C-alpha positions in Angstrom: -23.6 -31.3 3.7 -23.1 -34.7 1.9 -23.0 -33.2 -1.6 -20.5 -30.6 -0.2 -18.4 -33.5 1.1 -18.6 -35.3 -2.1 -17.6 -32.2 -3.9 -14.3 -32.1 -1.9 -13.8 -35.8 -2.4 -14.1 -35.4 -6.1 -11.6 -32.5 -6.0 -9.2 -34.5 -4.2 -9.6 -37.2 -6.7 -8.5 -34.6 -9.4 -11.7 -33.7 -10.9 -12.4 -30.0 -11.9 -15.8 -28.6 -11.1 -17.9 -26.8 -13.9 -21.1 -25.0 -12.7 -24.3 -25.2 -15.0 -27.4 -23.1 -15.7 -29.1 -25.5 -13.1 -28.2 -24.7 -9.4 -28.8 -28.5 -8.6 -26.4 -29.8 -11.2 -22.6 -29.7 -11.3 -20.2 -31.3 -13.9 -16.9 -32.9 -12.6 -14.4 -33.4 -15.4 -11.1 -35.1 -15.3 -8.9 -35.9 -18.4 -7.4 -39.4 -18.6 -5.4 -40.9 -21.5 -6.9 -38.6 -24.2 -10.6 -38.8 -22.9 -12.6 -37.0 -20.5 -14.3 -38.8 -17.6 -17.5 -36.6 -16.9 -19.6 -37.1 -13.8 -22.7 -35.0 -13.7 -23.9 -34.8 -10.1 -27.6 -33.9 -9.6 -28.9 -33.0 -6.0 -32.7 -33.8 -5.7 -34.7 -32.3 -2.8 -38.3 -31.6 -3.4 -38.9 -32.4 -7.0 -36.9 -33.4 -10.1 -34.9 -31.0 -12.2 -36.6 -32.0 -15.2 -38.6 -35.2 -16.7 -36.9 -38.2 -18.1 -36.9 -36.9 -21.6 -35.2 -33.6 -20.8 -32.7 -35.6 -18.7 -31.7 -37.6 -21.7 -31.5 -34.6 -23.9 -29.4 -32.9 -21.3 -26.9 -35.8 -21.0 -26.5 -35.7 -24.9 -25.9 -32.0 -24.8 -23.0 -32.7 -22.3 -21.5 -35.3 -24.5 -21.7 -33.1 -27.5 -20.0 -30.1 -25.9 -16.4 -31.8 -26.4 -15.6 -32.1 -30.0 -11.8 -33.1 -29.9 -11.9 -35.7 -27.1 -13.8 -38.9 -26.3 -16.0 -38.1 -23.4 -17.5 -40.7 -21.0 -20.4 -39.6 -18.8 -21.8 -40.9 -15.7 -24.7 -39.4 -13.7 -24.8 -39.4 -9.9 -28.1 -38.4 -8.3 -28.3 -37.6 -4.6 -31.8 -37.8 -3.3 -34.0 -38.4 -0.2 -36.8 -39.9 -2.1 -35.8 -42.6 -4.7 -39.1 -42.2 -6.6 -38.3 -38.7 -7.5 -34.9 -39.9 -8.9 -36.5 -43.0 -10.6 -39.1 -40.7 -12.5 -36.3 -38.6 -13.8 -33.6 -41.2 -14.9 -35.8 -44.1 -15.4 -34.0 -47.1 -16.9 -30.7 -45.1 -17.9 -28.0 -47.5 -17.0 -25.3 -44.8 -16.9 -26.6 -43.5 -13.7 -26.3 -44.1 -10.0 -28.8 -43.0 -7.4 -27.4 -42.4 -3.9 -29.8 -42.1 -0.7 -28.7 -38.9 0.8 -29.9 -40.1 4.3 -28.7 -43.6 4.5 -25.6 -42.8 2.3 -25.7 -45.9 0.2 -26.4 -46.8 -3.4 -30.0 -47.3 -4.3 -30.3 -50.7 -6.0 -31.2 -50.7 -9.7 -31.5 -53.6 -12.0 -29.0 -51.9 -14.5 -26.4 -50.8 -12.0 -24.3 -53.9 -12.0 -23.3 -53.6 -15.8 -21.5 -50.2 -15.2 -18.8 -49.6 -12.6 -17.3 -46.5 -14.5 -13.5 -47.3 -14.3 -13.6 -48.4 -10.7 -15.4 -45.1 -9.4 -18.3 -47.0 -7.9 -15.9 -49.1 -5.7 -14.3 -46.1 -4.5 -17.5 -44.3 -3.8 -18.9 -47.2 -1.9 -15.9 -46.8 0.4 -16.4 -43.2 0.6 -20.0 -43.5 1.5 -19.1 -45.8 4.2 -16.4 -43.6 5.7 -18.7 -40.4 5.5 -21.6 -42.1 7.2 -19.3 -43.2 10.0 -17.9 -39.8 10.2 -21.4 -37.9 10.3 -22.7 -40.4 12.9 -19.7 -39.7 15.0 -20.8 -36.1 15.4 -17.2 -35.0 15.1 -17.8 -31.5 13.7 -14.0 -30.7 13.7 -13.3 -33.6 11.4 -16.3 -32.8 9.3 -15.3 -29.3 8.8 -11.6 -30.4 7.9 -13.1 -32.6 5.2 -15.0 -29.6 3.8 -11.6 -27.7 3.3 -9.7 -27.9 0.1 -6.0 -28.2 0.1 -5.3 -24.6 0.2 -7.7 -23.9 2.9 -6.2 -26.8 4.9 -2.9 -25.3 4.7 -3.9 -21.7 5.5 -5.8 -23.3 8.7 -2.7 -25.4 9.5 -0.6 -22.2 9.3 -3.0 -20.2 11.4 -3.3 -22.8 14.0 0.6 -23.3 14.1 1.3 -19.7 14.7 3.0 -18.9 17.8 1.9 -15.9 20.1 3.1 -12.5 19.1 6.1 -12.3 21.5 6.9 -8.7 20.8 3.2 -7.3 20.8 2.7 -9.2 24.1 5.9 -8.0 25.6 5.1 -4.3 24.7 1.7 -4.6 26.3 3.2 -6.1 29.4 6.2 -3.3 29.5 3.5 -0.4 29.0 1.3 -1.9 31.7 4.3 -2.3 34.3 5.3 1.3 33.6 1.9 2.6 34.0 1.6 0.8 37.3 4.9 2.1 38.5 3.9 5.7 37.5 0.7 5.3 39.4 2.5 4.0 42.7 5.1 6.8 42.4 2.5 9.4 41.8 0.4 8.3 44.8 3.2 8.7 47.3 4.7 11.9 45.7 4.6 14.6 48.3 4.2 17.7 46.1 1.3 16.3 43.9 3.2 15.9 40.8 4.5 12.7 39.4 8.2 12.8 39.1 8.3 9.5 37.0 6.0 11.0 34.4 7.8 14.4 34.4 11.0 12.8 33.8 9.9 11.0 30.5 7.0 12.9 29.0 7.3 14.8 25.8 8.4 18.3 27.0 9.6 20.5 24.3 11.6 22.4 27.0 13.4 19.2 27.9 14.0 18.4 24.2 15.5 21.9 23.7 17.7 21.3 26.7 19.1 18.1 25.0 17.0 15.5 26.6 16.3 13.7 23.4 15.5 10.3 25.2 12.0 11.8 25.6 11.1 11.1 22.2 11.1 7.4 23.2 10.2 7.3 26.9 7.1 9.4 26.5 5.7 6.5 24.1 5.7 4.3 27.2 3.8 6.8 29.6 0.2 7.0 29.9 -2.3 9.6 31.3 -4.9 7.1 32.7 -6.1 3.7 32.6 -8.7 4.4 29.8 -5.7 5.9 27.8 -3.6 2.9 28.6 -6.5 0.3 27.8 -7.5 1.9 24.4 -3.6 1.8 23.2 -3.1 -1.6 24.5 -6.2 -3.2 22.9 -5.1 -1.7 19.6 -1.6 -2.8 20.1 -2.4 -6.4 20.7 -5.0 -7.1 18.0 -3.3 -5.1 15.2 0.2 -6.0 16.4 -0.7 -9.7 16.1 -1.6 -9.4 12.7 1.5 -7.3 11.7 3.9 -9.3 13.5 2.9 -12.5 12.1 3.2 -11.1 8.6 6.4 -9.1 8.7 8.2 -11.0 11.6 9.0 -10.0 15.3 12.2 -8.1 14.5 10.8 -5.9 11.9 7.7 -5.4 14.0 9.6 -4.1 17.0 11.6 -1.9 14.7 8.5 -0.3 13.1 6.7 0.1 16.6 9.8 1.8 18.2 10.7 4.1 15.4 7.0 5.1 14.7 6.7 6.1 18.5 9.9 8.1 18.2 9.1 9.7 14.7 5.5 10.4 15.8 7.0 12.4 18.8 9.4 14.1 16.5 6.6 15.2 14.4 4.7 16.3 17.5 7.7 18.5 18.7 8.2 20.0 15.3 4.4 21.1 15.2 4.7 22.4 18.7 7.8 24.4 17.9 6.2 26.0 14.8 2.9 26.8 16.4 4.4 27.9 19.7 2.1 25.6 21.9 4.8 23.9 23.9 2.5 21.5 25.7 3.5 18.3 27.3 2.2 14.8 26.2 2.4 11.0 26.9 1.2 7.9 25.3 1.9 5.2 23.0 -0.6 6.4 20.2 2.2 7.3 17.9 3.6 4.0 18.0 0.2 2.3 17.8 -0.8 4.6 14.9 2.5 3.4 13.4 1.3 -0.3 13.6 -2.0 0.8 11.9 0.1 2.2 9.1 1.9 -1.1 8.8 -1.4 -2.9 8.7 -2.6 -0.5 6.0 0.4 -1.6 3.8 -0.3 -5.2 4.5 -3.9 -4.8 3.5 -2.9 -2.8 0.2 -0.3 -5.7 -0.6 -3.0 -8.3 0.2 -0.9 -10.0 2.8 -1.5 -13.6 3.4 -4.2 -14.4 6.1 -5.6 -10.9 6.1 -9.2 -10.4 4.7 -9.6 -6.8 5.5 -11.0 -4.9 2.6 -9.0 -1.7 1.7 -12.2 0.3 2.0 -12.9 -0.8 5.4 -9.3 -0.2 6.5 -9.5 3.4 5.1 -12.6 4.0 6.9 -11.1 2.9 10.2 -8.1 5.2 9.6 -10.4 8.2 8.7 -12.4 7.5 12.1 -9.4 7.3 14.0 -8.0 10.6 12.6 -11.3 12.4 13.1 -11.3 11.2 16.7 -7.9 12.7 17.1 -9.1 16.0 16.0 -12.5 16.0 17.7 -11.2 15.1 21.1 -9.7 17.5 23.5 -6.0 16.9 24.8 -5.0 14.5 22.1 -1.5 15.0 20.3 -2.9 14.5 16.7 0.3 15.4 15.4 1.9 12.3 16.9 -0.9 10.3 15.6 -0.5 11.3 12.1 3.2 11.3 12.4 3.2 7.7 13.7 0.7 6.6 11.0 2.9 7.9 8.1 5.9 6.7 9.7 4.7 3.2 10.2 3.4 2.9 6.6 6.7 4.2 5.2 8.8 2.1 7.6 7.0 -1.2 6.7 7.1 -0.5 3.1 11.0 0.2 3.1 11.7 -2.6 5.4 9.5 -5.2 3.5 10.7 -4.2 0.1 14.4 -3.8 0.8 14.6 -7.2 2.8 12.4 -9.0 0.3 9.9 -10.1 3.2 6.9 -8.5 1.4 3.7 -8.4 3.3 2.0 -11.9 3.1 5.2 -13.7 2.1 7.3 -13.3 5.3 7.6 -15.6 8.2 7.3 -14.6 11.8 10.9 -14.3 13.5 11.3 -14.7 17.3 
């Protein structure tokens, strides 16, 4: 962990890190006034990387790599056993040894002649601060130290995100509608639920001009399991989509996907002659899944979902739609395609592309 913290410190100091053929060695390079400061950091654990002669040869090889600039090389050895380090570096004066346990410089007779342009003084302060940080046991602060600037910004943005207002509101509305439906159904005298009957996707009702059913059916559910499945997907997928495309766009995609999914379902029923009734937010939820697919393809900021994994999830969901009885798969597929196309059009036309937009309240 100490070497990892040191790596981040050097990056913050403006050094670039170059890997080597030795996993225990990294080169840190920073250009200054026409010359290169090069810090080769060696982490010793159980045994030296190589003997003294090979160490001197390696250092000369590093110096000879750059032909058009002056190069200044300093070696920093992190070790738990100073004797291992001594056996490798011997009396080379362009080298510091740091005790990884006590976080301090190991005193050597030749150290005082080389400060390497003030770096040793800065490292002395860094070692003191790092030791105090580790001894404090503040893992949150230690983790923050291990992040680079981009990672810190991403974490800061993630932590500063507000709750997804539209996704949460939609979950609440669907839940309230379900509870209302259950209460009315329990007190209905004739065994039917007038609340559901009035809003469900009924082709005969659509033919009669009751077009509101395209929307109201998306807020009705056939049971607690049906509701729970849709709401879990809505919340977790909706949170990612809403944070990336904004609350207003998210609401538009959700509602239109639900409507268009039911339109596709109605069209299929009319062509097939089945004329069955249906309820559920699945068309809208699949629309959010389509929106998420667009964001994954566009590699939206903060989304680390591989495209292959997303495709497998979609394939499984579509398969489940066909493999399960009493499922309106036409609404699912219609909602999925609608959500993907709607998000594509909205994000591209409004210049709020996936991963670049900000949430809107």
